[in-house]
C-alpha positions as CSV (number, residue, x, y, z in Angstrom):
1,M,11.8,-7.9,-11.7
2,N,8.6,-5.8,-11.1
3,Q,7.7,-4.2,-7.8
4,C,4.9,-5.6,-5.9
5,T,1.6,-3.7,-6.3
6,A,0.1,-4.1,-3.0
7,V,-1.5,-1.1,-1.6
8,A,-2.8,-0.4,1.8
9,L,-4.3,2.6,3.6
10,L,-2.7,4.1,6.8
11,P,-5.2,5.8,8.9
12,P,-4.0,8.9,10.8
13,P,-3.5,8.3,14.5
14,E,-6.4,9.1,16.8
15,F,-4.8,12.1,18.5
16,L,-4.5,13.8,15.2
17,I,-8.1,13.1,14.3
18,R,-9.2,14.6,17.6
19,L,-6.8,17.8,17.1
20,A,-8.0,18.3,13.6
21,S,-11.7,17.8,14.3
22,A,-11.4,21.0,16.7
23,G,-10.4,22.9,13.7
24,G,-13.4,21.3,11.5
25,S,-11.4,19.2,9.3
26,R,-10.3,15.5,9.4
27,P,-6.7,14.2,8.3
28,E,-6.9,11.5,5.4
29,A,-5.6,8.3,5.3
30,G,-2.1,7.9,3.7
31,H,-1.4,5.4,0.8
32,L,1.2,2.8,1.6
33,L,3.0,1.0,-1.6
34,C,4.9,-2.1,-1.1
35,E,8.5,-1.7,-1.9
36,L,9.4,-5.3,-2.3
37,A,9.5,-7.5,-5.5
38,A,6.4,-8.9,-7.0
39,G,5.6,-12.3,-5.9
40,H,7.5,-12.0,-2.4
41,D,6.7,-14.2,0.6
42,G,5.0,-12.8,3.7
43,G,3.6,-9.5,4.2
44,H,4.2,-6.2,2.4
45,A,6.5,-3.3,3.5
46,M,7.2,0.5,3.0
47,A,9.9,2.5,4.5
48,L,8.2,5.6,6.4
49,W,11.3,7.4,7.8
50,D,15.1,6.9,8.4
51,V,16.4,6.9,11.9
52,D,19.9,7.7,11.2
53,A,21.1,7.4,14.9
54,N,20.3,3.6,14.8
55,R,21.1,3.0,11.2
56,T,17.4,1.5,11.2
57,A,14.2,3.0,9.4
58,V,10.6,2.8,10.5
59,W,8.6,0.7,8.3
60,A,4.9,0.3,7.8
61,C,4.4,-3.6,7.5
62,W,1.2,-5.0,6.5
63,S,-0.9,-8.1,5.7
64,G,-4.4,-7.8,4.8
65,E,-5.9,-4.8,6.5
66,R,-3.7,-4.8,9.5
67,V,-0.6,-2.3,9.3
68,T,2.0,-2.3,12.1
69,P,5.0,0.0,12.2
70,A,8.4,-1.8,12.7
71,E,11.8,-0.3,13.2
72,L,14.1,-2.6,11.1
73,A,17.7,-2.4,10.2
74,W,18.8,-1.6,6.8
75,C,19.9,-4.7,4.4
76,G,23.2,-3.2,3.8
77,A,24.1,-5.5,0.9
78,I,26.0,-3.5,-1.9
79,G,25.0,-3.6,-5.5
80,P,26.7,-5.6,-8.1
81,R,28.6,-2.5,-9.5
82,G,29.6,-1.3,-6.0
83,E,26.8,1.4,-5.8
84,D,24.7,2.1,-2.8
85,A,23.6,-0.5,-0.3
86,C,20.1,-2.1,-0.9
87,G,17.4,0.1,0.5
88,L,15.2,-2.5,2.0
89,F,15.4,-4.1,5.6
90,V,17.6,-7.1,6.7
91,G,16.2,-10.3,5.9
92,H,13.6,-8.9,3.3
93,P,11.9,-11.7,1.4
94,S,12.5,-10.6,-2.1
95,A,15.3,-9.3,-4.5
96,H,17.4,-6.2,-3.4
97,D,16.1,-3.1,-4.5
98,W,18.4,-2.6,-7.3
99,A,16.7,-5.6,-9.2
100,I,13.2,-4.3,-8.6
101,V,11.7,-2.0,-11.3
102,D,8.5,0.1,-10.7
103,P,6.7,-0.7,-13.8
104,T,5.1,2.7,-13.6
105,L,8.1,4.8,-13.4
106,A,9.7,2.5,-16.3
107,A,6.6,3.4,-18.4
108,V,7.1,7.2,-17.7
109,D,10.9,6.9,-18.5
110,V,10.0,5.6,-22.0
111,V,7.6,8.4,-22.7
112,L,10.1,10.9,-21.4
113,A,13.0,9.5,-23.5
114,R,10.8,9.5,-26.5
115,E,9.8,13.3,-26.0
116,R,13.2,14.3,-25.0
117,P,15.8,12.3,-26.9
118,G,19.4,12.8,-25.5
119,E,18.4,14.2,-22.2
120,P,19.8,12.0,-19.3
121,A,17.5,10.1,-17.2
122,E,17.1,11.2,-13.6
């Protein structure tokens, strides 16, 4: 299953804009890439950072142009071969992350395998 291709811009917080403008520069917006599977229901989401103490992560969630941060617990489902837990949030509306393929990274893997046969994929 391919990864969702939704992209959003996360503008820098206003206080950073004010701080940077004193130095003559302006911080740029960051790009958000949805981590859910293509065709999922509801809004889009991307993990921003892990909150180890709470076993949660801060996610950027968006629908349309509005981006909202949300602290969400990790999914915790274990992969079919007993590998790591799902890297998405509890109740995510799509497949678990081990079943989601980023088509761009898959294309890069094909090129690298062709150029460097016999080398293990990272």
